[in-house]
C-alpha positions in Angstrom: 151.1 -28.6 177.8 151.6 -29.4 181.5 155.2 -29.4 182.8 156.0 -31.8 185.6 158.8 -30.8 187.9 161.2 -33.1 189.6 160.3 -31.9 193.0 156.5 -32.5 192.5 155.1 -35.4 194.5 153.5 -38.3 192.7 150.2 -37.4 194.4 150.4 -33.8 193.2 151.0 -35.0 189.6 147.9 -37.2 189.6 145.9 -34.5 191.3 146.8 -32.1 188.5 145.7 -34.6 185.8 144.2 -38.0 186.6 145.4 -39.4 183.3 149.0 -39.4 184.5 148.1 -42.3 186.8 148.3 -44.6 183.7 151.9 -43.6 183.2 152.9 -43.9 186.9 151.2 -47.2 187.2 153.0 -48.6 184.1 156.3 -48.0 185.9 154.9 -49.2 189.3 155.2 -45.8 190.9 152.9 -45.6 193.9 150.9 -42.4 193.7 148.4 -43.3 196.4 150.0 -44.7 199.6 153.5 -43.5 198.4 152.2 -40.3 197.0 154.4 -38.1 199.1 157.5 -39.2 197.2 158.8 -36.7 194.6 159.1 -37.5 191.0 162.9 -37.4 191.3 163.0 -39.7 194.3 160.7 -42.2 192.7 162.8 -42.3 189.5 165.9 -42.8 191.6 164.4 -45.7 193.4 163.2 -47.4 190.2 166.3 -46.3 188.2 164.2 -44.5 185.6 165.3 -41.6 183.4 163.4 -38.6 184.8 163.5 -36.7 181.5 161.9 -39.6 179.6 159.2 -39.9 182.3 158.5 -36.2 182.3 158.1 -36.3 178.5 155.7 -39.2 178.7 153.6 -37.5 181.4 153.4 -34.4 179.4 152.4 -36.3 176.3 149.5 -38.2 178.0 148.4 -34.9 179.6 148.2 -33.2 176.3 146.5 -36.1 174.5 143.8 -36.5 177.2 143.2 -32.8 178.0 139.5 -33.1 176.9 139.0 -36.2 179.1 140.2 -34.8 182.4 138.0 -35.3 185.4 138.8 -32.8 188.1 137.8 -34.6 191.3 139.3 -31.8 193.4 136.3 -29.6 192.7 133.7 -32.3 193.6 132.0 -31.8 196.9 132.5 -34.4 199.6 129.1 -36.1 199.2 129.4 -36.5 195.5 132.9 -37.9 195.7 132.0 -40.3 198.5 129.1 -41.6 196.5 131.3 -41.9 193.4 133.9 -44.0 195.3 131.2 -46.3 196.6 129.4 -46.7 193.2 132.6 -47.1 191.1 135.3 -48.6 193.3 133.5 -50.3 196.2 131.1 -52.0 193.9 133.9 -53.0 191.6 135.7 -54.8 194.5 132.5 -56.5 195.7 131.7 -57.7 192.2 135.2 -58.9 191.2 136.5 -60.5 194.4 134.4 -63.8 194.0 135.2 -63.9 190.3 139.0 -63.7 190.8 138.8 -66.1 193.7 137.0 -68.6 191.5 139.6 -68.2 188.8 142.5 -68.6 191.2 141.1 -71.8 192.5 140.9 -73.2 189.0 144.4 -72.1 188.1 145.8 -73.5 191.3 144.2 -76.9 190.7 145.5 -77.0 187.2 149.0 -75.4 187.4 150.2 -75.4 191.0 152.4 -78.5 190.5 154.6 -76.5 188.0 153.9 -73.0 189.4 153.7 -73.4 193.2 153.7 -69.6 193.6 150.1 -69.6 192.5 149.1 -71.1 195.9 150.7 -68.2 197.7 149.1 -65.7 195.3 145.7 -67.2 196.1 146.4 -67.1 199.9 147.5 -63.4 199.7 144.5 -62.5 197.5 142.1 -64.2 200.0 143.7 -62.2 202.8 143.5 -59.0 200.8 139.8 -59.7 199.9 138.8 -60.2 203.5 140.5 -57.1 204.7 139.1 -55.0 201.8 135.5 -56.2 202.3 135.7 -55.3 206.0 137.3 -52.0 205.1 134.5 -51.1 202.7 131.9 -51.8 205.3 133.6 -49.5 207.8 133.8 -46.7 205.2 130.2 -47.1 204.1 128.6 -47.5 207.6 130.8 -45.1 209.6 133.2 -42.9 207.8 131.4 -41.8 204.6 128.1 -41.0 206.3 130.1 -38.8 208.8 131.9 -37.1 205.9 128.6 -36.4 204.1 127.0 -35.0 207.2 130.1 -33.0 207.9 129.9 -31.5 204.4 126.2 -30.6 204.9 126.9 -29.1 208.3 129.6 -26.9 206.9 127.4 -25.8 204.0 124.6 -24.8 206.2 126.6 -23.6 209.2 125.1 -26.3 211.5 126.6 -27.8 214.5 129.0 -30.7 214.2 127.0 -33.9 213.3 126.6 -36.4 216.1 128.6 -39.5 215.4 130.3 -42.2 217.4 133.8 -40.7 217.0 135.1 -37.5 218.5 137.0 -36.4 215.4 137.3 -37.6 211.8 141.1 -37.8 212.2 141.2 -41.2 214.0 139.0 -43.2 211.6 140.9 -41.6 208.6 144.2 -42.8 210.1 142.8 -46.3 210.4 141.7 -46.3 206.8 145.0 -45.0 205.6 146.8 -47.7 207.5 144.6 -50.3 205.9 145.3 -48.8 202.5 149.0 -49.2 203.2 148.5 -52.8 204.2 146.5 -53.5 201.0 149.3 -51.9 198.9 151.8 -54.2 200.5 149.7 -57.3 199.7 149.3 -56.2 196.1 153.1 -55.8 195.8 153.6 -59.3 197.1 151.3 -60.6 194.4 153.1 -58.6 191.8 156.5 -59.9 192.9 155.3 -63.5 193.1 153.9 -63.3 189.6 157.0 -61.6 188.3 155.0 -58.5 187.3 152.2 -60.8 186.0 154.5 -62.5 183.5 152.7 -65.5 181.9 154.5 -68.8 181.6 154.6 -70.6 178.3 152.1 -73.1 179.5 149.5 -70.6 180.6 146.0 -71.6 179.7 143.2 -69.1 178.9 142.1 -69.1 182.5 145.6 -68.4 183.7 145.8 -65.5 181.3 142.4 -64.2 182.4 143.1 -64.3 186.1 146.4 -62.4 185.7 144.7 -59.8 183.6 141.9 -59.4 186.2 144.5 -59.2 189.0 146.3 -56.4 187.2 143.0 -54.5 186.6 142.1 -55.0 190.2 145.4 -53.5 191.3 145.0 -50.5 189.0 141.4 -49.9 190.2 142.5 -50.1 193.9 145.3 -47.7 193.4 143.0 -45.2 191.8 140.5 -45.8 194.6 143.1 -45.2 197.3 144.3 -42.1 195.6 140.9 -40.6 195.6 140.5 -41.2 199.3 144.0 -40.5 200.6 144.8 -37.5 198.4 141.4 -35.9 197.8 138.5 -37.1 200.0 140.3 -37.4 203.3 142.2 -34.0 203.2 139.1 -32.2 202.1 137.1 -33.8 204.9 139.7 -32.8 207.5 139.7 -29.3 206.2 135.9 -29.2 206.4 136.0 -30.4 209.9 138.6 -27.8 210.9 136.4 -25.0 209.4 133.3 -26.3 211.2 135.1 -26.5 214.5 136.4 -23.0 214.1 132.8 -21.8 213.4 131.4 -23.6 216.4 134.1 -22.3 218.8 133.8 -18.6 217.7 
């Protein structure tokens, strides 16, 4: 059974076993943008009992050992395609659905729950930023990463792209990830952790459920990029540049 140490970062814990993301998400521990925080630090901030959390992490790791997916061993091209197919397509498909549901809920319940108006505005802002973000990744960054991986594999020269180094576009993407995380936290706070009021209709319940699922998917999406894809791409670029200059 895996043993999780107090000085391990949240990103390291999820990298070791993707299933632990479920536990960390349950306690609103940010393993993607805030992945550099140690388990001890995160527990202190949230006032959680670290021993109880370690036990829960160990339990889910043992129970899901056969279901582990080790994204660390995937090559850059495969991981890039996976992110697009699973997470980018999820966003593109669900944004209009959630927006439609939010409009209905605001029309029906905003008089008693005015926070819904702000939630809708924040989700609209988040959606616009994400859709632009996805396009930049799919048109510029991911093709570069896939070409970079192929160049390293076959010892070719650095692929010609419109940027001098992958570091700059990655920094931009990471900043946009942080901004998306802030907006998601605002929605969670306004909804009081997606707590349903007593007068919540089925549509109200559905949109809160979809918002929570959207948040969970986006955190996993950001984790794969920030903690696996981007570091591996930077390492690949360094190796290739060393090869070219020697």
